PDB file of N, CA, C and O in Angstrom, chain B, residues numbered from 101:
ATOM      1  N   MET B 101      52.208   2.507 -18.983  1.00  0.00           N
ATOM      2  CA  MET B 101      51.430   2.946 -20.127  1.00  0.00           C
ATOM      3  C   MET B 101      50.035   2.321 -20.116  1.00  0.00           C
ATOM      4  O   MET B 101      49.052   2.978 -20.459  1.00  0.00           O
ATOM      5  N   GLU B 102      49.956   1.058 -19.725  1.00  0.00           N
ATOM      6  CA  GLU B 102      48.650   0.402 -19.704  1.00  0.00           C
ATOM      7  C   GLU B 102      47.726   1.050 -18.687  1.00  0.00           C
ATOM      8  O   GLU B 102      46.515   1.122 -18.896  1.00  0.00           O
ATOM      9  N   THR B 103      48.306   1.529 -17.568  1.00  0.00           N
ATOM     10  CA  THR B 103      47.491   2.187 -16.542  1.00  0.00           C
ATOM     11  C   THR B 103      46.925   3.496 -17.062  1.00  0.00           C
ATOM     12  O   THR B 103      45.761   3.819 -16.823  1.00  0.00           O
ATOM     13  N   ILE B 104      47.750   4.243 -17.771  1.00  0.00           N
ATOM     14  CA  ILE B 104      47.282   5.515 -18.340  1.00  0.00           C
ATOM     15  C   ILE B 104      46.183   5.252 -19.361  1.00  0.00           C
ATOM     16  O   ILE B 104      45.172   5.954 -19.373  1.00  0.00           O
ATOM     17  N   PHE B 105      46.366   4.250 -20.218  1.00  0.00           N
ATOM     18  CA  PHE B 105      45.365   3.943 -21.234  1.00  0.00           C
ATOM     19  C   PHE B 105      44.068   3.453 -20.596  1.00  0.00           C
ATOM     20  O   PHE B 105      42.982   3.821 -21.044  1.00  0.00           O
ATOM     21  N   ALA B 106      44.170   2.626 -19.553  1.00  0.00           N
ATOM     22  CA  ALA B 106      42.975   2.125 -18.874  1.00  0.00           C
ATOM     23  C   ALA B 106      42.227   3.260 -18.187  1.00  0.00           C
ATOM     24  O   ALA B 106      40.999   3.325 -18.247  1.00  0.00           O
ATOM     25  N   ASN B 107      42.966   4.155 -17.536  1.00  0.00           N
ATOM     26  CA  ASN B 107      42.322   5.304 -16.890  1.00  0.00           C
ATOM     27  C   ASN B 107      41.693   6.241 -17.909  1.00  0.00           C
ATOM     28  O   ASN B 107      40.641   6.826 -17.649  1.00  0.00           O
ATOM     29  N   THR B 108      42.326   6.388 -19.064  1.00  0.00           N
ATOM     30  CA  THR B 108      41.762   7.215 -20.120  1.00  0.00           C
ATOM     31  C   THR B 108      40.450   6.626 -20.622  1.00  0.00           C
ATOM     32  O   THR B 108      39.489   7.359 -20.856  1.00  0.00           O
ATOM     33  N   LEU B 109      40.404   5.308 -20.788  1.00  0.00           N
ATOM     34  CA  LEU B 109      39.166   4.662 -21.227  1.00  0.00           C
ATOM     35  C   LEU B 109      38.069   4.774 -20.179  1.00  0.00           C
ATOM     36  O   LEU B 109      36.901   4.954 -20.523  1.00  0.00           O
ATOM     37  N   LEU B 110      38.432   4.671 -18.903  1.00  0.00           N
ATOM     38  CA  LEU B 110      37.444   4.850 -17.842  1.00  0.00           C
ATOM     39  C   LEU B 110      36.901   6.280 -17.834  1.00  0.00           C
ATOM     40  O   LEU B 110      35.702   6.498 -17.661  1.00  0.00           O
ATOM     41  N   ALA B 111      37.794   7.245 -18.023  1.00  0.00           N
ATOM     42  CA  ALA B 111      37.357   8.641 -18.071  1.00  0.00           C
ATOM     43  C   ALA B 111      36.445   8.879 -19.270  1.00  0.00           C
ATOM     44  O   ALA B 111      35.449   9.593 -19.158  1.00  0.00           O
ATOM     45  N   ALA B 112      36.774   8.291 -20.407  1.00  0.00           N
ATOM     46  CA  ALA B 112      35.938   8.444 -21.594  1.00  0.00           C
ATOM     47  C   ALA B 112      34.571   7.799 -21.377  1.00  0.00           C
ATOM     48  O   ALA B 112      33.552   8.344 -21.803  1.00  0.00           O
ATOM     49  N   ALA B 113      34.546   6.653 -20.725  1.00  0.00           N
ATOM     50  CA  ALA B 113      33.268   6.002 -20.427  1.00  0.00           C
ATOM     51  C   ALA B 113      32.421   6.861 -19.495  1.00  0.00           C
ATOM     52  O   ALA B 113      31.205   6.949 -19.669  1.00  0.00           O
ATOM     53  N   LEU B 114      33.045   7.487 -18.519  1.00  0.00           N
ATOM     54  CA  LEU B 114      32.314   8.399 -17.637  1.00  0.00           C
ATOM     55  C   LEU B 114      31.771   9.601 -18.405  1.00  0.00           C
ATOM     56  O   LEU B 114      30.642  10.036 -18.176  1.00  0.00           O
ATOM     57  N   ILE B 115      32.578  10.130 -19.314  1.00  0.00           N
ATOM     58  CA  ILE B 115      32.122  11.266 -20.121  1.00  0.00           C
ATOM     59  C   ILE B 115      30.921  10.869 -20.965  1.00  0.00           C
ATOM     60  O   ILE B 115      29.944  11.613 -21.041  1.00  0.00           O
ATOM     61  N   PHE B 116      30.984   9.693 -21.606  1.00  0.00           N
ATOM     62  CA  PHE B 116      29.847   9.225 -22.406  1.00  0.00           C
ATOM     63  C   PHE B 116      28.600   9.079 -21.550  1.00  0.00           C
ATOM     64  O   PHE B 116      27.517   9.517 -21.940  1.00  0.00           O
ATOM     65  N   GLY B 117      28.750   8.468 -20.390  1.00  0.00           N
ATOM     66  CA  GLY B 117      27.601   8.249 -19.513  1.00  0.00           C
ATOM     67  C   GLY B 117      27.004   9.544 -18.996  1.00  0.00           C
ATOM     68  O   GLY B 117      25.784   9.711 -18.998  1.00  0.00           O
ATOM     69  N   ILE B 118      27.849  10.461 -18.556  1.00  0.00           N
ATOM     70  CA  ILE B 118      27.352  11.726 -18.031  1.00  0.00           C
ATOM     71  C   ILE B 118      26.702  12.553 -19.130  1.00  0.00           C
ATOM     72  O   ILE B 118      25.671  13.186 -18.903  1.00  0.00           O
ATOM     73  N   CYS B 119      27.295  12.555 -20.318  1.00  0.00           N
ATOM     74  CA  CYS B 119      26.688  13.298 -21.436  1.00  0.00           C
ATOM     75  C   CYS B 119      25.325  12.721 -21.801  1.00  0.00           C
ATOM     76  O   CYS B 119      24.373  13.469 -22.021  1.00  0.00           O
ATOM     77  N   GLY B 120      25.229  11.410 -21.867  1.00  0.00           N
ATOM     78  CA  GLY B 120      23.946  10.785 -22.200  1.00  0.00           C
ATOM     79  C   GLY B 120      22.892  11.032 -21.140  1.00  0.00           C
ATOM     80  O   GLY B 120      21.750  11.368 -21.454  1.00  0.00           O
ATOM     81  N   ALA B 121      23.278  10.864 -19.885  1.00  0.00           N
ATOM     82  CA  ALA B 121      22.320  11.070 -18.799  1.00  0.00           C
ATOM     83  C   ALA B 121      21.913  12.535 -18.694  1.00  0.00           C
ATOM     84  O   ALA B 121      20.738  12.844 -18.498  1.00  0.00           O
ATOM     85  N   GLY B 122      22.871  13.422 -18.824  1.00  0.00           N
ATOM     86  CA  GLY B 122      22.558  14.848 -18.751  1.00  0.00           C
ATOM     87  C   GLY B 122      21.636  15.296 -19.865  1.00  0.00           C
ATOM     88  O   GLY B 122      20.714  16.078 -19.634  1.00  0.00           O
ATOM     89  N   THR B 123      21.876  14.811 -21.067  1.00  0.00           N
ATOM     90  CA  THR B 123      21.024  15.163 -22.189  1.00  0.00           C
ATOM     91  C   THR B 123      19.618  14.600 -22.005  1.00  0.00           C
ATOM     92  O   THR B 123      18.636  15.284 -22.293  1.00  0.00           O
ATOM     93  N   ALA B 124      19.513  13.377 -21.535  1.00  0.00           N
ATOM     94  CA  ALA B 124      18.193  12.771 -21.314  1.00  0.00           C
ATOM     95  C   ALA B 124      17.410  13.518 -20.243  1.00  0.00           C
ATOM     96  O   ALA B 124      16.214  13.762 -20.405  1.00  0.00           O
ATOM     97  N   ILE B 125      18.068  13.878 -19.162  1.00  0.00           N
ATOM     98  CA  ILE B 125      17.399  14.624 -18.097  1.00  0.00           C
ATOM     99  C   ILE B 125      16.969  16.007 -18.596  1.00  0.00           C
ATOM    100  O   ILE B 125      15.856  16.459 -18.327  1.00  0.00           O
ATOM    101  N   ALA B 126      17.867  16.665 -19.323  1.00  0.00           N
ATOM    102  CA  ALA B 126      17.546  18.008 -19.830  1.00  0.00           C
ATOM    103  C   ALA B 126      16.369  17.979 -20.800  1.00  0.00           C
ATOM    104  O   ALA B 126      15.496  18.844 -20.739  1.00  0.00           O
ATOM    105  N   PHE B 127      16.339  16.989 -21.697  1.00  0.00           N
ATOM    106  CA  PHE B 127      15.227  16.902 -22.639  1.00  0.00           C
ATOM    107  C   PHE B 127      13.924  16.544 -21.940  1.00  0.00           C
ATOM    108  O   PHE B 127      12.857  17.015 -22.337  1.00  0.00           O
ATOM    109  N   GLY B 128      13.999  15.723 -20.911  1.00  0.00           N
ATOM    110  CA  GLY B 128      12.797  15.395 -20.146  1.00  0.00           C
ATOM    111  C   GLY B 128      12.214  16.615 -19.461  1.00  0.00           C
ATOM    112  O   GLY B 128      11.010  16.858 -19.533  1.00  0.00           O
ATOM    113  N   ILE B 129      13.061  17.378 -18.799  1.00  0.00           N
ATOM    114  CA  ILE B 129      12.598  18.597 -18.123  1.00  0.00           C
ATOM    115  C   ILE B 129      12.108  19.612 -19.138  1.00  0.00           C
ATOM    116  O   ILE B 129      11.057  20.225 -18.952  1.00  0.00           O
ATOM    117  N   LEU B 130      12.862  19.791 -20.205  1.00  0.00           N
ATOM    118  CA  LEU B 130      12.509  20.773 -21.227  1.00  0.00           C
ATOM    119  C   LEU B 130      11.185  20.430 -21.905  1.00  0.00           C
ATOM    120  O   LEU B 130      10.346  21.309 -22.106  1.00  0.00           O
ATOM    121  N   GLY B 131      10.993  19.168 -22.258  1.00  0.00           N
ATOM    122  CA  GLY B 131       9.742  18.754 -22.886  1.00  0.00           C
ATOM    123  C   GLY B 131       8.558  18.885 -21.945  1.00  0.00           C
ATOM    124  O   GLY B 131       7.471  19.293 -22.356  1.00  0.00           O
ATOM    125  N   GLY B 132       8.768  18.538 -20.684  1.00  0.00           N
ATOM    126  CA  GLY B 132       7.692  18.679 -19.699  1.00  0.00           C
ATOM    127  C   GLY B 132       7.280  20.127 -19.510  1.00  0.00           C
ATOM    128  O   GLY B 132       6.092  20.435 -19.412  1.00  0.00           O
ATOM    129  N   LYS B 133       8.260  21.013 -19.459  1.00  0.00           N
ATOM    130  CA  LYS B 133       7.945  22.438 -19.305  1.00  0.00           C
ATOM    131  C   LYS B 133       7.250  22.988 -20.553  1.00  0.00           C
ATOM    132  O   LYS B 133       6.383  23.856 -20.446  1.00  0.00           O
ATOM    133  N   LEU B 134       7.626  22.487 -21.737  1.00  0.00           N
ATOM    134  CA  LEU B 134       6.966  22.930 -22.966  1.00  0.00           C
ATOM    135  C   LEU B 134       5.497  22.527 -22.956  1.00  0.00           C
ATOM    136  O   LEU B 134       4.625  23.340 -23.262  1.00  0.00           O
ATOM    137  N   ILE B 135       5.224  21.282 -22.609  1.00  0.00           N
ATOM    138  CA  ILE B 135       3.837  20.813 -22.575  1.00  0.00           C
ATOM    139  C   ILE B 135       3.043  21.561 -21.515  1.00  0.00           C
ATOM    140  O   ILE B 135       1.893  21.937 -21.745  1.00  0.00           O
ATOM    141  N   GLU B 136       3.654  21.777 -20.356  1.00  0.00           N
ATOM    142  CA  GLU B 136       2.972  22.485 -19.279  1.00  0.00           C
ATOM    143  C   GLU B 136       2.646  23.928 -19.662  1.00  0.00           C
ATOM    144  O   GLU B 136       1.532  24.401 -19.436  1.00  0.00           O
ATOM    145  N   SER B 137       3.616  24.617 -20.237  1.00  0.00           N
ATOM    146  CA  SER B 137       3.377  26.013 -20.604  1.00  0.00           C
ATOM    147  C   SER B 137       2.446  26.135 -21.807  1.00  0.00           C
ATOM    148  O   SER B 137       1.698  27.108 -21.902  1.00  0.00           O
ATOM    149  N   SER B 138       2.474  25.174 -22.725  1.00  0.00           N
ATOM    150  CA  SER B 138       1.542  25.201 -23.857  1.00  0.00           C
ATOM    151  C   SER B 138       0.114  24.929 -23.390  1.00  0.00           C
ATOM    152  O   SER B 138      -0.836  25.457 -23.967  1.00  0.00           O
ATOM    153  N   ALA B 139      -0.043  24.121 -22.365  1.00  0.00           N
ATOM    154  CA  ALA B 139      -1.376  23.862 -21.835  1.00  0.00           C
ATOM    155  C   ALA B 139      -1.921  25.083 -21.084  1.00  0.00           C
ATOM    156  O   ALA B 139      -3.124  25.343 -21.096  1.00  0.00           O
ATOM    157  N   ARG B 140      -1.028  25.823 -20.438  1.00  0.00           N
ATOM    158  CA  ARG B 140      -1.471  27.012 -19.703  1.00  0.00           C
ATOM    159  C   ARG B 140      -1.841  28.162 -20.634  1.00  0.00           C
ATOM    160  O   ARG B 140      -2.843  28.846 -20.423  1.00  0.00           O
ATOM    161  N   GLN B 141      -1.017  28.372 -21.675  1.00  0.00           N
ATOM    162  CA  GLN B 141      -1.271  29.463 -22.616  1.00  0.00           C
ATOM    163  C   GLN B 141      -1.126  28.945 -24.048  1.00  0.00           C
ATOM    164  O   GLN B 141      -0.052  29.049 -24.639  1.00  0.00           O
ATOM    165  N   PRO B 142      -2.195  28.394 -24.601  1.00  0.00           N
ATOM    166  CA  PRO B 142      -2.105  27.799 -25.941  1.00  0.00           C
ATOM    167  C   PRO B 142      -1.747  28.797 -27.041  1.00  0.00           C
ATOM    168  O   PRO B 142      -1.200  28.408 -28.073  1.00  0.00           O
ATOM    169  N   GLU B 143      -2.049  30.069 -26.833  1.00  0.00           N
ATOM    170  CA  GLU B 143      -1.742  31.052 -27.869  1.00  0.00           C
ATOM    171  C   GLU B 143      -0.237  31.294 -28.018  1.00  0.00           C
ATOM    172  O   GLU B 143       0.207  31.809 -29.043  1.00  0.00           O
ATOM    173  N   LEU B 144       0.541  30.928 -27.012  1.00  0.00           N
ATOM    174  CA  LEU B 144       1.994  31.093 -27.084  1.00  0.00           C
ATOM    175  C   LEU B 144       2.713  29.829 -27.544  1.00  0.00           C
ATOM    176  O   LEU B 144       3.944  29.806 -27.575  1.00  0.00           O
ATOM    177  N   ALA B 145       1.988  28.792 -27.897  1.00  0.00           N
ATOM    178  CA  ALA B 145       2.598  27.504 -28.251  1.00  0.00           C
ATOM    179  C   ALA B 145       3.604  27.595 -29.407  1.00  0.00           C
ATOM    180  O   ALA B 145       4.671  26.989 -29.306  1.00  0.00           O
ATOM    181  N   PRO B 146       3.321  28.320 -30.499  1.00  0.00           N
ATOM    182  CA  PRO B 146       4.334  28.387 -31.573  1.00  0.00           C
ATOM    183  C   PRO B 146       5.639  29.051 -31.123  1.00  0.00           C
ATOM    184  O   PRO B 146       6.729  28.605 -31.483  1.00  0.00           O
ATOM    185  N   ARG B 147       5.516  30.110 -30.339  1.00  0.00           N
ATOM    186  CA  ARG B 147       6.727  30.796 -29.859  1.00  0.00           C
ATOM    187  C   ARG B 147       7.500  29.896 -28.892  1.00  0.00           C
ATOM    188  O   ARG B 147       8.728  29.831 -28.947  1.00  0.00           O
ATOM    189  N   LEU B 148       6.779  29.206 -28.012  1.00  0.00           N
ATOM    190  CA  LEU B 148       7.428  28.311 -27.068  1.00  0.00           C
ATOM    191  C   LEU B 148       8.112  27.142 -27.778  1.00  0.00           C
ATOM    192  O   LEU B 148       9.180  26.688 -27.367  1.00  0.00           O
ATOM    193  N   GLN B 149       7.476  26.663 -28.851  1.00  0.00           N
ATOM    194  CA  GLN B 149       8.074  25.556 -29.591  1.00  0.00           C
ATOM    195  C   GLN B 149       9.366  25.995 -30.280  1.00  0.00           C
ATOM    196  O   GLN B 149      10.327  25.229 -30.340  1.00  0.00           O
ATOM    197  N   THR B 150       9.393  27.223 -30.799  1.00  0.00           N
ATOM    198  CA  THR B 150      10.614  27.757 -31.398  1.00  0.00           C
ATOM    199  C   THR B 150      11.730  27.836 -30.361  1.00  0.00           C
ATOM    200  O   THR B 150      12.865  27.442 -30.630  1.00  0.00           O
ATOM    201  N   GLN B 151      11.404  28.341 -29.189  1.00  0.00           N
ATOM    202  CA  GLN B 151      12.401  28.426 -28.124  1.00  0.00           C
ATOM    203  C   GLN B 151      12.842  27.038 -27.665  1.00  0.00           C
ATOM    204  O   GLN B 151      14.005  26.832 -27.319  1.00  0.00           O
ATOM    205  N   PHE B 152      11.909  26.091 -27.664  1.00  0.00           N
ATOM    206  CA  PHE B 152      12.245  24.709 -27.299  1.00  0.00           C
ATOM    207  C   PHE B 152      13.300  24.147 -28.233  1.00  0.00           C
ATOM    208  O   PHE B 152      14.281  23.560 -27.778  1.00  0.00           O
ATOM    209  N   PHE B 153      13.111  24.321 -29.541  1.00  0.00           N
ATOM    210  CA  PHE B 153      14.069  23.765 -30.489  1.00  0.00           C
ATOM    211  C   PHE B 153      15.417  24.478 -30.417  1.00  0.00           C
ATOM    212  O   PHE B 153      16.451  23.853 -30.651  1.00  0.00           O
ATOM    213  N   LEU B 154      15.426  25.753 -30.105  1.00  0.00           N
ATOM    214  CA  LEU B 154      16.673  26.482 -29.938  1.00  0.00           C
ATOM    215  C   LEU B 154      17.455  25.946 -28.738  1.00  0.00           C
ATOM    216  O   LEU B 154      18.651  25.675 -28.845  1.00  0.00           O
ATOM    217  N   ILE B 155      16.790  25.797 -27.617  1.00  0.00           N
ATOM    218  CA  ILE B 155      17.447  25.280 -26.417  1.00  0.00           C
ATOM    219  C   ILE B 155      17.829  23.809 -26.600  1.00  0.00           C
ATOM    220  O   ILE B 155      18.863  23.376 -26.091  1.00  0.00           O
ATOM    221  N   ALA B 156      17.015  23.043 -27.312  1.00  0.00           N
ATOM    222  CA  ALA B 156      17.348  21.641 -27.588  1.00  0.00           C
ATOM    223  C   ALA B 156      18.653  21.549 -28.387  1.00  0.00           C
ATOM    224  O   ALA B 156      19.466  20.654 -28.156  1.00  0.00           O
ATOM    225  N   GLY B 157      18.844  22.464 -29.309  1.00  0.00           N
ATOM    226  CA  GLY B 157      20.104  22.500 -30.063  1.00  0.00           C
ATOM    227  C   GLY B 157      21.290  22.782 -29.157  1.00  0.00           C
ATOM    228  O   GLY B 157      22.350  22.176 -29.315  1.00  0.00           O
ATOM    229  N   PHE B 158      21.119  23.704 -28.203  1.00  0.00           N
ATOM    230  CA  PHE B 158      22.202  23.999 -27.269  1.00  0.00           C
ATOM    231  C   PHE B 158      22.512  22.798 -26.376  1.00  0.00           C
ATOM    232  O   PHE B 158      23.678  22.518 -26.096  1.00  0.00           O
ATOM    233  N   VAL B 159      21.484  22.095 -25.932  1.00  0.00           N
ATOM    234  CA  VAL B 159      21.694  20.914 -25.093  1.00  0.00           C
ATOM    235  C   VAL B 159      22.444  19.838 -25.881  1.00  0.00           C
ATOM    236  O   VAL B 159      23.339  19.186 -25.343  1.00  0.00           O
ATOM    237  N   ASP B 160      22.083  19.654 -27.143  1.00  0.00           N
ATOM    238  CA  ASP B 160      22.771  18.665 -27.971  1.00  0.00           C
ATOM    239  C   ASP B 160      24.227  19.050 -28.212  1.00  0.00           C
ATOM    240  O   ASP B 160      25.108  18.191 -28.214  1.00  0.00           O
ATOM    241  N   VAL B 161      24.474  20.328 -28.411  1.00  0.00           N
ATOM    242  CA  VAL B 161      25.846  20.769 -28.669  1.00  0.00           C
ATOM    243  C   VAL B 161      26.743  20.480 -27.475  1.00  0.00           C
ATOM    244  O   VAL B 161      27.892  20.073 -27.645  1.00  0.00           O
ATOM    245  N   ILE B 162      26.229  20.685 -26.274  1.00  0.00           N
ATOM    246  CA  ILE B 162      27.041  20.425 -25.081  1.00  0.00           C
ATOM    247  C   ILE B 162      27.421  18.946 -25.008  1.00  0.00           C
ATOM    248  O   ILE B 162      28.569  18.615 -24.709  1.00  0.00           O
ATOM    249  N   SER B 163      26.465  18.058 -25.279  1.00  0.00           N
ATOM    250  CA  SER B 163      26.789  16.629 -25.220  1.00  0.00           C
ATOM    251  C   SER B 163      27.692  16.211 -26.378  1.00  0.00           C
ATOM    252  O   SER B 163      28.535  15.331 -26.204  1.00  0.00           O
ATOM    253  N   ILE B 164      27.539  16.810 -27.539  1.00  0.00           N
ATOM    254  CA  ILE B 164      28.408  16.473 -28.671  1.00  0.00           C
ATOM    255  C   ILE B 164      29.844  16.903 -28.397  1.00  0.00           C
ATOM    256  O   ILE B 164      30.781  16.199 -28.770  1.00  0.00           O
ATOM    257  N   ILE B 165      30.026  18.056 -27.747  1.00  0.00           N
ATOM    258  CA  ILE B 165      31.370  18.483 -27.375  1.00  0.00           C
ATOM    259  C   ILE B 165      31.985  17.495 -26.391  1.00  0.00           C
ATOM    260  O   ILE B 165      33.167  17.168 -26.497  1.00  0.00           O
ATOM    261  N   GLY B 166      31.190  17.019 -25.435  1.00  0.00           N
ATOM    262  CA  GLY B 166      31.693  16.026 -24.487  1.00  0.00           C
ATOM    263  C   GLY B 166      32.093  14.732 -25.172  1.00  0.00           C
ATOM    264  O   GLY B 166      33.131  14.155 -24.849  1.00  0.00           O
ATOM    265  N   VAL B 167      31.290  14.277 -26.103  1.00  0.00           N
ATOM    266  CA  VAL B 167      31.615  13.047 -26.840  1.00  0.00           C
ATOM    267  C   VAL B 167      32.862  13.261 -27.699  1.00  0.00           C
ATOM    268  O   VAL B 167      33.693  12.361 -27.818  1.00  0.00           O
ATOM    269  N   GLY B 168      32.998  14.434 -28.290  1.00  0.00           N
ATOM    270  CA  GLY B 168      34.198  14.746 -29.071  1.00  0.00           C
ATOM    271  C   GLY B 168      35.452  14.732 -28.213  1.00  0.00           C
ATOM    272  O   GLY B 168      36.493  14.229 -28.637  1.00  0.00           O
ATOM    273  N   MET B 169      35.357  15.281 -27.007  1.00  0.00           N
ATOM    274  CA  MET B 169      36.507  15.258 -26.100  1.00  0.00           C
ATOM    275  C   MET B 169      36.837  13.822 -25.680  1.00  0.00           C
ATOM    276  O   MET B 169      38.010  13.464 -25.570  1.00  0.00           O
ATOM    277  N   ALA B 170      35.815  13.003 -25.446  1.00  0.00           N
ATOM    278  CA  ALA B 170      36.063  11.607 -25.088  1.00  0.00           C
ATOM    279  C   ALA B 170      36.757  10.871 -26.231  1.00  0.00           C
ATOM    280  O   ALA B 170      37.687  10.098 -26.004  1.00  0.00           O
ATOM    281  N   MET B 171      36.304  11.112 -27.454  1.00  0.00           N
ATOM    282  CA  MET B 171      36.958  10.488 -28.610  1.00  0.00           C
ATOM    283  C   MET B 171      38.402  10.964 -28.744  1.00  0.00           C
ATOM    284  O   MET B 171      39.287  10.188 -29.103  1.00  0.00           O
ATOM    285  N   PHE B 172      38.633  12.238 -28.453  1.00  0.00           N
ATOM    286  CA  PHE B 172      39.990  12.774 -28.479  1.00  0.00           C
ATOM    287  C   PHE B 172      40.871  12.031 -27.480  1.00  0.00           C
ATOM    288  O   PHE B 172      41.995  11.645 -27.802  1.00  0.00           O
ATOM    289  N   PHE B 173      40.356  11.830 -26.264  1.00  0.00           N
ATOM    290  CA  PHE B 173      41.136  11.129 -25.251  1.00  0.00           C
ATOM    291  C   PHE B 173      41.394   9.677 -25.641  1.00  0.00           C
ATOM    292  O   PHE B 173      42.462   9.135 -25.359  1.00  0.00           O
ATOM    293  N   ILE B 174      40.417   9.052 -26.289  1.00  0.00           N
ATOM    294  CA  ILE B 174      40.585   7.640 -26.660  1.00  0.00           C
ATOM    295  C   ILE B 174      41.603   7.479 -27.780  1.00  0.00           C
ATOM    296  O   ILE B 174      42.499   6.641 -27.676  1.00  0.00           O
ATOM    297  N   PHE B 175      41.486   8.263 -28.847  1.00  0.00           N
ATOM    298  CA  PHE B 175      42.286   8.008 -30.038  1.00  0.00           C
ATOM    299  C   PHE B 175      43.614   8.759 -30.077  1.00  0.00           C
ATOM    300  O   PHE B 175      44.569   8.269 -30.679  1.00  0.00           O
ATOM    301  N   VAL B 176      43.701   9.921 -29.460  1.00  0.00           N
ATOM    302  CA  VAL B 176      44.946  10.682 -29.520  1.00  0.00           C
ATOM    303  C   VAL B 176      45.840  10.360 -28.326  1.00  0.00           C
ATOM    304  O   VAL B 176      47.065  10.407 -28.441  1.00  0.00           O
ATOM    305  N   GLN B 177      45.248  10.038 -27.197  1.00  0.00           N
ATOM    306  CA  GLN B 177      45.956   9.729 -25.955  1.00  0.00           C
ATOM    307  C   GLN B 177      46.943  10.839 -25.578  1.00  0.00           C
ATOM    308  O   GLN B 177      48.156  10.644 -25.649  1.00  0.00           O
ATOM    309  N   PRO B 178      46.421  12.004 -25.176  1.00  0.00           N
ATOM    310  CA  PRO B 178      47.303  13.135 -24.890  1.00  0.00           C
ATOM    311  C   PRO B 178      48.152  12.933 -23.632  1.00  0.00           C
ATOM    312  O   PRO B 178      49.129  13.656 -23.437  1.00  0.00           O
ATOM    313  N   PHE B 179      47.804  11.973 -22.780  1.00  0.00           N
ATOM    314  CA  PHE B 179      48.560  11.767 -21.550  1.00  0.00           C
ATOM    315  C   PHE B 179      49.612  10.665 -21.680  1.00  0.00           C
ATOM    316  O   PHE B 179      50.201  10.231 -20.691  1.00  0.00           O
ATOM    317  N   HIS B 180      49.834  10.226 -22.908  1.00  0.00           N
ATOM    318  CA  HIS B 180      50.839   9.179 -23.166  1.00  0.00           C
ATOM    319  C   HIS B 180      52.217   9.759 -22.869  1.00  0.00           C
ATOM    320  O   HIS B 180      52.540  10.865 -23.301  1.00  0.00           O
ATOM    321  N   VAL B 181      53.020   9.007 -22.131  1.00  0.00           N
ATOM    322  CA  VAL B 181      54.337   9.504 -21.742  1.00  0.00           C
ATOM    323  C   VAL B 181      55.407   8.894 -22.620  1.00  0.00           C
ATOM    324  O   VAL B 181      56.590   9.190 -22.448  1.00  0.00           O
TER     325      VAL B 181
END
C-alpha cells in the first residue's frame, strides 16, 4: 500500500510540474505573439487582445483540469487495493 501511495504522490507531483511548466510556456508564446502581431498591425490590437484572453482561458482550463486530477489521485486514491 505504501508503494502505491508513494507512486501516486510522485505522479501527482509530475502532473503539477507539467501543468505549471506547460501553462508558463504557453503564456510566454501567446503573449509574445500578441505583442508581435499588435506591433505589425496596430489597428487589429483590440481584436487580437480579445482572442488572446479567450485562448488564455482555454490554457488555464487545461492546467486546472490537470491539477484537479492530481488532487483526485492524492485524496481519493483510486488505485488503493
